[in-house]
N, C-alpha and C positions, 0 to 999 in steps of 0.2 A: 463641888465642883460649880462655879455660880456662872456658866457660860454654856450656851446650848453648842452642840456640833452642828454646824453648816458646811455639807458638803461643797467642796470647790471653793470656800471661803475660808475655814480654818481648820479643815481636814481634808486629807488627799490620801491616795494609796501609797504605800511605802515600799521601794525595793529592797530594802533591807528586812531581814526577818529576825532581827535582834532588838529586844526590848530597850527602850532610852529613854532618860529622864534627864533632861539639861534645860539650862537657860540660854535663850537668844535674844539680847537686847532687853527690851519690855516683856518679852513672852516666854512663856514655860513651855517647852516641847516634849509632847508625850509619844512615845512610838510603843504600840502595842498589837495585839491581837484584838480586833472588835466584835462583840457579839451583840446583835440587836435582840431586845426583849420583846415580850408579846404586848406588853402596856405602853409601848412605843418610846423607849428610851434605848440606852445603849451602855453596855459595859466594855471598857477597855482594859485588857489585862497586860498589865506592864511588869515583868519581871515576878508573877506571882501575886501580884496586888491588883485587885480589881478596883478600878475608877469607874464611877457611875456619871453618866453624862444625861442631860434631855436632849431633844433633837429640835433643831429650830423647825419653821413652818413647811420647808420643803422636806420630804422624806429623804432618807439616804436610799442609794441603789442598794436592791436585795443582793446584788452579788458582793458588796463588801461584808456581809455577815461571815465571819470566820476569817477574815484576810487582815492582812498587817497594813495599819494605817499610822499615821502621823497626825496629830491634834496639837494645835498652837493656841494657848488663851493667856489673855493678860494676867500677870503676875498676880494682881489685886483681886482677881476672881478664883484665885487657887486657896483653898483651906485644908489643913489636915486634921481628920478626925478619926477615932478620940487621940489625943495626944496629952502629954504630962509637961508640966513646965519645972 
């Protein structure tokens, strides 16, 4: 993921506790359970698949650790790895 999580900018709490991956205009929407890492990053688990994020300059609220969140990122900032063509 080539876009950092910035709380209340591209990431919010989700009322739904169901994983989701969808396209919304020029954004890709990920919904999953967020875990904060000790090294200052974040892992969003979407349907059993971990997605790694860096955090923007502002730290996320500690209360979001383990909660369901929705993250919206620009399509051109999303890459799938590893992949085969």
